[in-house]
C-alpha positions in Angstrom: 4.5 -28.7 -7.0 5.2 -25.9 -4.5 8.9 -26.8 -4.5 9.1 -26.6 -8.2 7.2 -23.2 -8.2 9.8 -21.8 -5.8 12.6 -23.1 -7.9 11.0 -21.4 -10.9 10.9 -18.2 -8.8 14.6 -18.3 -8.4 15.2 -19.1 -12.0 12.9 -16.3 -13.1 14.6 -13.8 -10.8 18.2 -14.5 -11.7 17.9 -15.2 -15.5 17.0 -11.7 -16.6 18.2 -7.9 -15.9 14.0 -7.1 -16.1 9.5 -7.6 -13.4 -0.2 -9.3 -10.5 -0.4 -10.6 -7.5 -3.8 -9.3 -8.6 -4.6 -12.0 -11.1 -8.0 -10.3 -11.6 -6.2 -7.6 -13.5 -5.8 -10.0 -16.4 -4.0 -13.2 -17.3 -0.2 -13.2 -16.8 2.1 -13.0 -19.8 3.9 -15.9 -18.3 2.2 -19.2 -17.7 3.6 -19.6 -14.2 2.7 -16.0 -13.1 -0.7 -16.8 -11.6 0.8 -19.9 -9.8 3.6 -17.9 -8.2 1.1 -15.1 -7.3 -0.9 -17.6 -5.4 2.0 -18.1 -3.0 2.1 -14.4 -2.0 1.4 -13.5 1.7 1.9 -9.7 1.5 -0.9 -7.5 2.9 -1.1 -5.1 0.1 -3.4 -2.1 -0.5 -4.1 -1.4 -4.2 -4.9 2.3 -4.2 -2.1 4.9 -4.0 -4.4 7.3 -2.2 -5.3 4.7 0.4 -1.6 3.9 0.9 -0.9 7.6 1.5 -3.8 7.9 4.0 -2.7 4.7 5.9 0.9 6.0 6.0 -0.2 9.2 7.7 -2.4 7.3 10.1 0.1 4.6 11.1 3.2 6.8 10.7 4.8 4.1 8.6 6.6 4.5 5.3 5.1 3.0 2.1 6.7 0.0 0.4 5.6 0.3 -3.2 5.9 -2.9 -5.4 6.2 -1.4 -8.9 5.0 -4.5 -10.8 5.1 -5.4 -14.5 3.2 -8.5 -15.4 5.4 -9.2 -18.5 8.6 -9.1 -16.4 9.9 -12.4 -15.2 11.8 -11.2 -12.1 8.6 -9.7 -10.7 7.0 -13.1 -10.8 10.2 -14.6 -9.4 10.0 -12.3 -6.4 6.5 -13.4 -5.7 7.5 -17.0 -5.4 10.9 -16.5 -3.7 10.4 -13.5 -1.3 6.8 -12.3 -1.0 5.6 -15.8 -0.2 7.8 -16.0 3.0 5.5 -15.6 6.0 8.2 -14.3 8.4 9.3 -11.6 5.9 5.7 -10.6 5.1 5.0 -10.2 8.8 8.1 -8.0 9.2 7.0 -5.9 6.2 3.5 -5.5 7.6 5.0 -4.4 10.9 7.2 -1.7 9.4 5.4 -0.6 6.2 2.2 0.2 4.5 2.6 -2.2 1.5 1.2 -0.9 -1.8 1.0 -2.9 -5.0 0.3 -1.6 -8.6 1.1 -2.9 -12.0 2.6 0.3 -13.3 2.5 -0.9 -16.9 -1.3 -0.9 -16.9 -3.0 2.2 -18.3 -4.5 3.3 -15.0 -1.1 3.3 -13.3 1.4 4.5 -15.9 1.3 7.9 -14.4 3.0 6.4 -11.3 5.8 4.9 -13.4 6.3 8.2 -15.1 6.2 10.2 -11.8 8.8 7.9 -10.1 11.0 7.1 -13.1 10.2 3.4 -13.1 11.3 1.8 -16.4 13.1 -1.4 -15.5 11.9 -4.3 -13.3 11.9 -5.7 -10.7 11.5 -2.3 -9.0 10.7 -1.2 -5.5 10.2 2.2 -3.8 9.9 3.3 -0.2 7.9 6.5 0.1 7.0 8.8 2.9 3.4 9.9 3.6 3.8 12.8 1.2 4.8 10.4 -1.6 8.5 11.5 -1.6 11.1 8.8 -2.4 13.0 7.6 0.7 14.7 4.6 -0.9 14.8 2.8 -4.2 15.7 -0.8 -5.0 16.2 -1.8 -8.6 16.2 -5.6 -9.1 15.2 -8.5 -6.9 17.3 -10.6 -4.5 16.7 -13.7 -2.3 16.2 -13.6 1.4 17.7 -12.4 3.7 19.5 -10.1 1.3 16.3 -8.4 0.1 15.1 -7.8 3.6 18.5 -6.2 4.5 18.1 -3.9 1.4 14.6 -2.8 2.5 15.7 -2.3 6.1 18.2 0.4 4.9 15.2 2.6 4.2 14.2 2.7 7.9 17.0 5.0 8.9 18.2 8.3 7.4 21.7 7.2 8.0 21.3 4.4 5.4 18.4 5.4 3.2 18.9 6.9 -0.2 17.2 10.1 0.7 19.0 10.4 4.0 22.5 9.7 2.8 22.0 11.9 -0.3 21.0 14.8 1.9 24.1 14.3 4.1 26.4 14.1 1.1 24.9 17.2 -0.5 25.4 19.0 2.8 29.1 18.3 2.6 29.6 15.2 4.7 32.5 13.2 3.2 33.2 10.9 6.1 34.1 7.3 5.2 31.0 5.9 6.9 28.7 8.3 5.0 30.4 7.5 1.7 30.0 3.8 2.3 26.3 4.1 3.1 25.5 6.5 0.3 27.3 4.4 -2.3 25.4 1.3 -1.1 22.1 3.1 -1.5 23.1 4.5 -4.9 24.0 1.0 -6.1 20.7 -0.4 -5.0 18.9 2.5 -6.7 20.6 1.8 -10.0 22.1 5.3 -10.1 25.3 4.0 -11.8 26.5 7.2 -13.2 26.5 8.9 -9.8 27.9 5.8 -8.1 30.8 5.7 -10.5 31.6 9.3 -10.0 31.7 9.1 -6.2 33.0 5.6 -5.6 36.7 6.5 -6.3 36.6 8.9 -3.3 35.8 5.9 -1.1 37.8 3.1 -2.8 41.0 5.2 -2.9 41.0 5.0 0.9 41.0 1.2 0.8 44.0 -1.2 0.8 43.6 -4.6 -0.9 43.2 -6.2 2.5 40.2 -3.9 3.3 38.2 -5.5 0.5 38.0 -8.7 2.6 35.8 -6.8 5.1 32.1 -7.5 4.9 31.1 -3.9 4.5 33.4 -3.6 1.4 32.2 -6.7 -0.4 30.0 -4.5 -2.7 33.1 -2.7 -3.9 35.0 -5.8 -4.4 32.2 -7.2 -6.6 31.9 -3.9 -8.5 35.6 -3.4 -9.0 36.5 -6.9 -10.1 35.5 -7.3 -13.7 38.1 -9.5 -15.3 40.2 -12.5 -14.2 43.4 -10.4 -14.8 42.3 -7.6 -12.5 45.0 -7.2 -9.7 42.2 -7.1 -7.1 40.9 -10.5 -8.3 44.3 -12.0 -8.2 44.7 -10.6 -4.6 41.3 -12.2 -3.7 42.4 -15.6 -5.2 45.7 -15.5 -3.3 44.1 -14.5 0.0 41.0 -16.6 0.0 41.1 -17.5 3.7 40.5 -13.9 4.8 37.7 -13.4 2.3 36.1 -16.8 3.2 36.1 -15.9 6.9 34.5 -12.5 6.6 32.3 -12.8 3.5 31.5 -16.5 3.4 33.0 -19.2 1.2 29.8 -19.6 -0.9 29.7 -15.9 -1.8 33.4 -15.9 -2.6 33.0 -19.0 -4.7 30.1 -17.4 -6.6 32.3 -14.3 -7.5 35.2 -16.5 -8.6 32.9 -18.7 -10.7 31.3 -15.6 -12.3 34.6 -14.1 -13.3 36.0 -17.4 -14.8 32.5 -18.1 -16.1 32.8 -14.9 -18.2 36.0 -16.2 -19.7 34.3 -19.4 -20.7 31.0 -18.0 -21.8 32.5 -15.8 -24.6 33.2 -19.1 -26.5 29.5 -20.1 -26.1 28.2 -16.8 -27.5 30.7 -16.7 -30.3 32.1 -13.4 -29.2 35.5 -15.0 -29.1 36.8 -17.7 -31.4 37.1 -21.1 -29.8 40.6 -21.7 -28.3 40.9 -25.0 -26.5 44.3 -24.1 -24.9 43.0 -20.8 -23.6 39.9 -22.7 -22.3 42.2 -25.2 -20.5 44.1 -22.4 -18.9 40.8 -21.2 -17.4 40.1 -24.6 -16.1 43.5 -24.8 -14.4 43.0 -21.3 -12.9 39.7 -22.4 -11.4 41.4 -25.3 -9.7 44.2 -23.1 -8.4 41.6 -20.7 -7.0 40.1 -23.4 -4.9 36.8 -23.5 -6.8 35.2 -26.9 -5.8 34.7 -29.4 -8.6 30.9 -29.4 -7.9 30.7 -25.7 -9.0 28.7 -25.1 -12.2 31.7 -23.4 -13.7 33.2 -26.8 -14.4 30.0 -28.0 -16.0 30.0 -24.9 -18.2 33.6 -25.6 -19.1 32.8 -29.1 -20.2 29.8 -28.0 -22.3 31.6 -25.2 -24.0 34.6 -27.5 -24.8 32.4 -30.0 -26.5 30.4 -27.3 -28.3 33.6 -25.6 -29.5 34.6 -28.9 -31.1 31.2 -29.2 -32.8 30.5 -32.4 -30.9 26.8 -31.6 -30.6 25.6 -35.0 -29.5 28.0 -35.0 -26.6 27.1 -31.3 -25.9 23.5 -32.4 -25.5 24.5 -35.2 -23.1 26.6 -32.7 -21.1 23.6 -30.3 -20.9 21.4 -33.1 -19.6 23.8 -33.8 -16.8 23.6 -30.2 -15.5 22.1 -30.1 -12.0 21.6 -26.3 -11.9 18.5 -25.4 -14.0 19.4 -21.8 -14.3 22.7 -22.6 -16.0 20.9 -25.2 -18.1 18.4 -22.7 -19.4 21.0 -20.0 -19.9 23.1 -22.4 -22.1 20.1 -23.6 -24.0 19.1 -20.1 -25.1 22.8 -19.2 -25.9 24.2 -22.1 -27.9 23.4 -22.0 -31.6 23.9 -24.9 -34.0 24.0 -23.3 -37.5 26.1 -26.1 -38.9 24.2 -29.0 -37.3 23.7 -32.0 -39.5 20.1 -33.3 -40.2 20.7 -36.0 -37.6 22.0 -33.6 -35.1 19.0 -31.3 -35.7 16.7 -34.2 -35.0 18.6 -34.8 -31.7 18.3 -31.2 -30.8 14.5 -31.1 -31.6 14.0 -34.2 -29.4 16.1 -32.6 -26.6 14.1 -29.3 -26.7 10.8 -31.1 -26.8 11.7 -33.1 -23.7 12.7 -29.9 -21.9 9.4 -28.3 -23.1 7.4 -31.2 -21.6 9.2 -30.9 -18.3 8.2 -27.3 -17.9 4.8 -27.7 -19.4 4.1 -30.3 -16.6 4.5 -27.5 -14.0 2.8 -24.8 -16.0 6.0 -22.9 -16.6 6.5 -20.2 -19.3 9.8 -21.8 -20.1 7.9 -24.5 -22.0 7.1 -21.8 -24.5 10.8 -20.8 -24.6 11.7 -24.3 -25.6 9.0 -24.4 -28.2 10.6 -21.3 -29.7 14.0 -23.0 -29.7 12.6 -25.8 -31.7 11.1 -23.3 -34.2 14.4 -21.4 -34.4 16.2 -24.4 -35.8 14.5 -23.7 -39.1 13.8 -19.9 -38.5 16.4 -18.3 -36.2 15.3 -15.7 -33.7 16.0 -12.3 -35.3 15.4 -13.6 -38.8 11.7 -14.3 -38.5 10.1 -14.9 -41.9 7.5 -12.2 -42.5 5.8 -12.7 -45.8 4.1 -9.4 -46.4 5.4 -8.1 -43.1 8.6 -6.0 -42.4 11.4 -6.9 -44.7 14.4 -7.2 -42.3 17.8 -7.2 -43.8 21.1 -8.7 -42.5 23.7 -6.0 -42.5 26.2 -4.3 -40.2 25.1 -1.1 -38.5 27.2 1.0 -40.9 25.8 -0.9 -43.9 22.2 -0.1 -42.6 23.0 3.6 -42.4 24.6 3.6 -45.9 21.6 1.8 -47.4 19.2 4.2 -45.7 21.1 7.2 -47.0 21.1 5.7 -50.5 17.4 5.0 -50.5 16.4 8.2 -48.5 14.8 6.2 -45.7 15.0 6.1 -42.0 16.5 3.1 -40.1 14.4 0.8 -37.9 16.2 -1.5 -35.5 14.4 -4.2 -33.5 16.7 -4.5 -30.5 15.9 -7.9 -29.0 17.5 -10.6 -26.8 17.2 -14.3 -27.1 15.5 -14.6 -23.7 13.0 -11.8 -24.1 9.4 -13.0 -24.2 7.9 -9.7 -25.5 10.5 -9.7 -28.2 9.3 -13.0 -29.5 5.7 -11.7 -29.3 6.6 -8.8 -31.5 8.4 -11.0 -34.0 5.5 -13.4 -34.3 2.4 -11.2 -33.8 3.3 -7.7 -35.1 6.2 -7.6 -37.5 4.8 -10.3 -39.9 1.5 -8.4 -40.5 0.9 -7.2 -44.1 -0.4 -3.8 -43.0 2.7 -3.3 -40.9 5.0 -4.2 -43.8 3.1 -2.1 -46.2 3.8 1.0 -44.1 7.3 0.2 -42.9 9.0 -1.1 -46.0 8.7 2.0 -48.2 9.9 4.2 -45.3 12.6 2.2 -43.4 15.6 0.1 -43.8 14.9 -2.5 -41.1 17.1 -4.9 -39.2 16.8 -7.1 -36.1 19.8 -7.0 -33.8 20.5 -9.2 -30.8 21.6 -6.7 -28.2 23.8 -9.2 -26.4 25.8 -10.4 -29.5 28.1 -8.9 -32.1 27.5 -5.2 -32.4 24.5 -5.4 -30.1 26.2 -4.5 -26.7 27.9 -1.5 -28.3 24.7 -0.2 -29.8 22.8 -0.8 -26.5 25.4 1.3 -24.8 25.4 4.0 -27.5 21.6 4.4 -27.5 21.1 3.8 -23.7 19.1 0.6 -24.2 18.2 -1.0 -20.8 14.9 -2.8 -21.5 13.7 -5.2 -24.1 12.4 -5.0 -26.7 13.7 -1.6 -27.6 13.1 -0.4 -31.1 15.3 2.3 -32.5 14.3 4.8 -35.2 17.4 6.5 -36.6 18.3 9.0 -39.3 20.7 7.8 -42.0 23.5 9.7 -40.1 23.0 7.4 -37.1 21.3 10.0 -34.8 18.4 8.9 -32.8 14.9 10.0 -33.8 13.0 8.0 -31.1 12.8 4.8 -29.1 9.9 2.5 -28.7 10.0 0.2 -25.7 8.0 -2.9 -25.0 5.5 -5.1 -26.9 2.9 -3.4 -29.1 0.1 -5.1 -31.1 0.1 -4.2 -34.8 -2.3 -1.2 -34.7 -0.7 0.5 -31.7 2.7 -0.2 -33.1 1.8 1.4 -36.5 0.2 4.4 -34.7 3.3 4.9 -32.7 5.7 4.7 -35.7 3.4 7.0 -37.7 3.5 9.6 -34.9 7.3 9.4 -34.9 7.6 9.7 -38.7 5.1 12.6 -38.7 7.1 14.6 -36.2 10.4 13.9 -38.1 8.8 15.1 -41.3 7.5 18.4 -39.8 
């Protein structure tokens, strides 16, 4: 059981870009949350004031676990990192460890004070509560410990390197350390503006050095990037300094993107182009055991609409993370009745597997079964919000013609709270009674079609995010996270009232 829980921790951490140990605060949104919390060995304090007092007394910085019970990566870190005794002993030696679910009413002021809106999220504070270091997102050990350790020296911490940079230091070492800290803190805009001043000093061969691996990963985005081609052609140097497994992971991720676009439908299926990717993976020295080849086989069968064989290929996947990713991505709108029966049987077997270990993924597979008849994003809502299928421009035109605002439910297929909104809030008659006369409403998957462009346009980084727009496409307000019917209506009414002032 413990082995499976730890596996689930890895899956939870890596499957989403969002993340109490204190089970007494209330039941976890995810079925496996309490099970993973039971593995935790961290010596936390649960009062901010107590953490500050202990920091002054012990002269240690504060490690602040900014938790969100609804966020899967937070639970994943519990099982994968905060359950490791050696790591927890190291943390206790170097930090006062403070835990708070910052999404709970009593702690939301902390989230607001420190700008915490995405999860997993960790801060290192001094005894005055000032931010020394920020880590956005989880990571396995030993990588996570290395990231936390950067906070212990002003030469590598976010605050220390920022102060040196702002004082005029532009040395290569300082730029390297500052950019590393900015990347961990999720300060992408500042990172992107400063990184050219460092990377312009690098030759292609410099990217094979361990300290520059971050910049190789950041700068390589497509399989036709010259730097990627250099890496593929000079694998020996990269393997020696970085490690073959990490290099394989990067190569697989780049070619995986070329394959995955056929699974999402963002690119029309092209068997010859897919075969070219397969040959390129072989030429790059990617081992046949890599998941990228399994992904290739699944997408090839799926692209040919050979759904029975696709299911067989999915069942042969050894990596559960890839398996789940593909299950929530692949859609079967043209499946025959017999194929739908096969899919339902397949999803139910997967549901039983995860239900046996108390995993929330069982619920996800239940949803996949339901979605065969009612797709996510098109939830039937008799008496609830009347969602329309239209392009973004069509929504705006319709809103202008009807003198209404636009309401967009920005969801993703993997988002648990999104599904809760769709099932518990949007179908309610009182919600529809208020919304339908005032809004033209649509549900948009922010990872498909127009979704990514809209997410970028309106700075959407958490899900669900609901957008309220004027007919000219300008933003009125955003609502982030799950809300029950009454709080949802109250929030929307407040927004409408301010807009009508």
